[in-house]
matplotlib code that plots the C-alpha trace (Angstrom):
import matplotlib.pyplot as plt

x = [-98.5, -97.5, -93.7, -93.8, -95.4, -92.7, -89.9, -91.6, -91.7, -87.8, -87.0, -89.1, -87.2, -84.1, -84.7, -85.6, -82.5, -80.5, -82.2, -81.6, -78.2, -77.7, -79.1, -76.5, -73.9, -74.8, -75.1, -71.6, -70.2, -72.0, -70.3, -67.1, -66.4, -64.0, -64.3, -67.8, -68.0, -66.1, -68.6, -71.5, -70.2, -69.8, -73.7, -74.6, -72.6, -74.3, -77.5, -77.1, -75.6, -78.7, -81.2, -79.1, -79.6, -83.3, -84.0, -82.0, -84.5, -87.4, -88.7, -88.4, -86.4, -83.4, -85.7, -85.2, -88.6, -88.6, -87.6, -90.7, -92.7, -91.4, -92.3, -95.8, -96.1, -94.9, -97.4, -100.3, -98.9, -98.7, -102.1, -103.3, -101.5, -103.3, -106.7, -106.2, -104.8, -108.3, -110.1, -108.7, -109.9, -113.5, -112.9, -111.2, -113.5, -113.5, -114.9, -112.0, -109.6, -108.7, -108.7, -110.0, -108.7, -106.5, -102.8, -101.6, -98.1, -95.8, -93.0, -94.9, -94.4, -90.9, -90.0, -92.2, -89.9, -86.6, -83.6, -80.6, -78.1, -80.7, -81.3, -84.4, -86.2, -88.3, -88.0, -88.6, -91.1, -92.0, -95.2, -96.4, -96.3, -94.9, -92.1, -89.2, -86.7, -84.5, -84.3, -84.4, -81.1, -79.4, -80.4, -79.6, -81.9, -81.0, -83.2, -81.5, -83.6, -83.2, -84.8, -85.4, -87.3, -90.9, -91.2, -93.3, -92.3, -94.4, -92.9, -91.5, -91.6, -88.7, -88.0, -90.4, -89.1, -90.1, -88.7, -88.3, -86.9, -86.1, -84.2, -82.8, -79.4, -77.1, -73.3, -73.3, -75.6, -75.9, -77.8, -80.9, -83.2, -84.7, -82.8, -83.8, -82.8, -85.2, -84.8, -82.0, -83.0, -80.8, -78.0, -78.2, -80.3, -82.0, -82.3, -86.1, -87.7, -87.0, -90.5, -92.4, -90.0, -90.5, -94.5, -94.4, -92.3, -94.6, -97.3, -95.7, -93.3, -94.5, -90.8, -89.4, -85.8, -85.7, -82.9, -83.0, -79.8, -80.8, -77.5, -74.0, -72.6, -75.5, -73.5, -70.6, -72.4, -73.6, -70.0, -68.9, -67.1, -66.9, -63.7, -64.2, -62.1, -60.4, -58.9, -56.4, -54.1, -50.9, -51.8, -52.5, -55.3, -56.2, -58.5, -59.4, -61.8, -63.8, -63.8, -65.0, -65.3, -66.5, -68.6, -65.0, -64.1, -61.6, -61.3, -59.9, -59.4, -57.6, -55.8, -55.1, -53.6, -52.0, -51.0, -48.6, -48.7, -45.4, -44.6, -41.3, -40.4, -38.0, -34.9, -34.7, -38.4, -39.6, -42.7, -44.3, -43.9, -46.1, -45.0, -47.2, -45.8, -47.7, -47.6, -50.0, -50.7, -52.6, -54.2, -54.4, -55.8, -56.9, -57.2, -60.3, -58.7, -56.6, -59.7, -60.9, -63.3, -64.7, -66.6, -68.5, -67.9, -69.6, -71.9, -72.2, -75.7]
y = [61.0, 58.1, 59.2, 59.1, 56.0, 54.5, 56.0, 54.5, 51.0, 51.2, 51.9, 49.3, 46.9, 48.3, 47.4, 44.0, 43.4, 44.6, 42.3, 39.5, 40.2, 40.5, 37.2, 35.7, 37.5, 35.9, 32.6, 32.9, 34.0, 30.6, 28.5, 30.2, 30.7, 33.4, 33.5, 33.9, 36.7, 39.5, 38.8, 39.2, 42.6, 43.9, 43.1, 44.7, 47.7, 47.9, 47.9, 50.7, 53.0, 51.9, 52.9, 56.3, 57.2, 56.2, 58.5, 61.3, 61.1, 61.7, 65.3, 67.6, 64.8, 67.3, 70.2, 71.2, 70.4, 73.1, 75.9, 74.9, 75.0, 78.5, 79.8, 78.5, 80.1, 83.3, 83.4, 82.8, 85.8, 87.8, 86.9, 88.0, 91.6, 91.8, 90.9, 93.6, 96.2, 95.6, 95.8, 99.2, 100.4, 99.9, 101.6, 104.5, 107.9, 109.7, 112.9, 113.7, 111.7, 109.6, 105.9, 104.5, 101.5, 100.6, 101.4, 101.8, 100.4, 103.6, 102.0, 101.3, 104.7, 104.8, 101.4, 101.1, 103.0, 102.3, 101.0, 98.9, 101.4, 104.3, 106.3, 106.6, 110.1, 110.2, 109.0, 105.5, 104.9, 101.2, 99.7, 98.7, 101.6, 104.6, 105.4, 106.8, 104.3, 105.7, 109.3, 110.5, 109.6, 107.6, 104.0, 102.4, 100.0, 95.9, 93.9, 90.8, 87.9, 86.5, 83.9, 85.6, 84.2, 85.4, 88.3, 86.0, 82.4, 79.5, 77.8, 74.3, 74.2, 74.5, 78.1, 79.6, 81.6, 83.4, 84.6, 88.4, 90.5, 93.8, 95.8, 99.3, 99.0, 101.2, 101.6, 102.3, 100.7, 104.0, 105.5, 104.0, 106.3, 103.7, 100.5, 97.5, 93.9, 90.6, 87.4, 85.4, 83.1, 80.0, 82.0, 85.2, 88.7, 90.9, 94.6, 95.7, 98.9, 99.4, 101.2, 97.7, 95.8, 97.7, 97.6, 93.9, 93.6, 95.8, 93.1, 90.1, 91.2, 93.9, 94.9, 96.4, 97.9, 101.4, 100.5, 98.1, 96.5, 93.4, 91.8, 93.1, 91.8, 93.8, 97.2, 95.7, 94.5, 98.1, 98.8, 96.9, 98.7, 101.8, 103.1, 101.9, 102.2, 99.3, 99.4, 96.7, 95.3, 96.4, 99.9, 99.5, 101.7, 101.2, 102.6, 101.2, 100.0, 97.1, 94.3, 90.9, 89.5, 86.5, 85.8, 85.7, 89.3, 88.0, 90.9, 92.2, 95.8, 97.9, 101.3, 100.8, 103.3, 101.7, 103.8, 102.3, 104.2, 103.6, 105.0, 105.4, 107.5, 110.4, 109.7, 113.3, 114.4, 110.8, 111.9, 109.4, 110.3, 108.9, 108.6, 107.4, 105.6, 105.4, 103.5, 102.5, 99.2, 98.7, 95.3, 93.7, 90.7, 91.4, 88.6, 89.0, 87.8, 90.9, 93.4, 95.3, 97.7, 98.2, 101.6, 102.1, 105.2, 108.4, 109.8, 113.5, 114.8]
z = [101.5, 98.9, 99.0, 103.1, 103.2, 100.6, 103.0, 105.9, 104.1, 103.2, 106.8, 108.1, 105.6, 106.7, 110.3, 109.8, 107.6, 110.4, 112.9, 110.6, 110.3, 114.1, 114.4, 112.2, 113.7, 117.3, 115.8, 114.2, 117.7, 118.9, 116.7, 117.2, 113.5, 112.6, 109.0, 109.3, 111.6, 109.6, 106.6, 109.2, 110.6, 107.2, 106.7, 109.9, 109.0, 105.3, 106.9, 109.3, 106.6, 104.4, 107.4, 107.9, 104.1, 104.5, 107.4, 105.8, 102.5, 104.8, 104.0, 106.8, 109.1, 109.6, 110.6, 114.3, 115.9, 118.7, 116.0, 113.8, 117.0, 117.9, 114.5, 114.7, 118.1, 116.5, 113.7, 116.0, 118.0, 114.8, 113.9, 117.4, 117.3, 114.0, 115.1, 118.3, 115.5, 113.5, 116.8, 117.5, 114.4, 115.4, 118.8, 116.9, 117.5, 114.2, 115.7, 118.0, 116.7, 119.7, 120.9, 123.6, 126.1, 123.0, 122.8, 118.9, 118.6, 118.1, 116.1, 112.9, 111.2, 112.2, 111.0, 107.8, 106.0, 107.6, 105.8, 106.5, 108.7, 108.6, 111.9, 113.7, 112.6, 115.8, 119.1, 120.3, 123.2, 124.8, 123.4, 126.6, 128.9, 126.6, 128.4, 125.9, 125.5, 122.6, 121.2, 117.9, 115.7, 118.6, 116.7, 113.7, 112.0, 111.4, 109.3, 110.7, 112.2, 115.8, 118.0, 121.3, 124.3, 125.3, 127.8, 130.0, 130.4, 131.9, 134.9, 134.6, 130.6, 128.3, 127.4, 125.1, 122.0, 119.1, 116.0, 115.2, 112.8, 112.8, 115.2, 116.4, 117.4, 119.3, 119.6, 123.4, 125.8, 127.7, 124.6, 126.0, 128.0, 130.0, 130.7, 132.7, 132.7, 132.4, 134.1, 133.4, 130.5, 129.8, 131.7, 129.5, 130.6, 128.2, 128.1, 128.8, 129.6, 133.1, 133.9, 132.6, 134.8, 137.8, 137.3, 137.1, 140.0, 142.0, 141.1, 141.9, 144.8, 147.5, 148.4, 145.2, 144.6, 143.7, 141.0, 138.1, 139.2, 140.9, 141.3, 142.0, 138.7, 137.0, 137.7, 136.0, 133.1, 132.6, 132.5, 129.4, 126.6, 129.0, 131.1, 134.6, 137.9, 139.9, 143.2, 143.7, 146.5, 147.0, 146.5, 142.8, 140.7, 137.3, 134.7, 131.4, 129.1, 130.3, 127.9, 129.4, 133.0, 135.0, 138.2, 140.1, 138.9, 136.4, 133.8, 130.6, 130.1, 127.2, 127.2, 130.9, 133.0, 136.0, 139.0, 141.9, 144.9, 147.4, 150.6, 152.3, 155.5, 155.8, 157.7, 159.0, 159.6, 160.0, 157.9, 155.5, 152.0, 149.1, 145.7, 142.5, 139.5, 136.5, 133.3, 130.2, 129.0, 125.8, 127.1, 130.8, 132.2, 136.1, 138.4, 140.2, 143.8, 143.8, 142.9, 146.1, 144.3, 140.8, 140.1, 136.8, 134.8, 135.7, 133.4, 132.7, 133.4]

ax = plt.figure().add_subplot(projection="3d")
ax.plot(x, y, z, "-o")
ax.set_aspect("equal")
plt.show()
């Protein structure tokens, strides 16, 4: 406490000194004393530097306030989950081994013994609705820490986030059994359980789409890192692995197979003859104004 008060007093003294130096500087301007101006400017500069060093020496002054708030909120949520788990033990029926009105988190057994890079021995299910999210052996465990937005956000406030550590990762997004998208948060959408999203939409909006694709670009987002078919102007067709795209459908593809169809009329039979020219391109940038159609990959059932 004494240390904080000393730092505060030091900052106040530096501010008073800067104020005094500025007054002397203004007086020097009014007098028109050129030789004195340089000295006064150096004094103001030195005072500002001392103030900056004093502020930097205050404990925790460089920590992000919003990050601290997010960590505190995350701790409160973990305490709440702990209390709910304790309550679930109270509702556990020892006779028939069932649990009434409480849903026990299904991921605790599979994550307790997980190590970096290990695969999930059991299938993973959603902790809210119980739908299967990932089959056994399809994911790899990662213990990294991420700052993620909450599933439910309050209106007209800053984005609420929490620090989460420990994830099951997949190399291919189609390995997920039940994929949906959250609403856009800071210009980004996150994967979520499709069943939970549909259930939430039914409560809030009577007209519910039968697909988890809410916007046209969502379909293309699902095709990232997959081979897609693109129909283009001037009778061009390309097939390649989609690496990136933007809202104007400018795309970057690799391992591209391009097919150009040309037609000509036979001079004798007057029939139209079509010819196709194919070439392979390692990497290709496609302009969005030349795109007519984009087809996602066809998955085998």
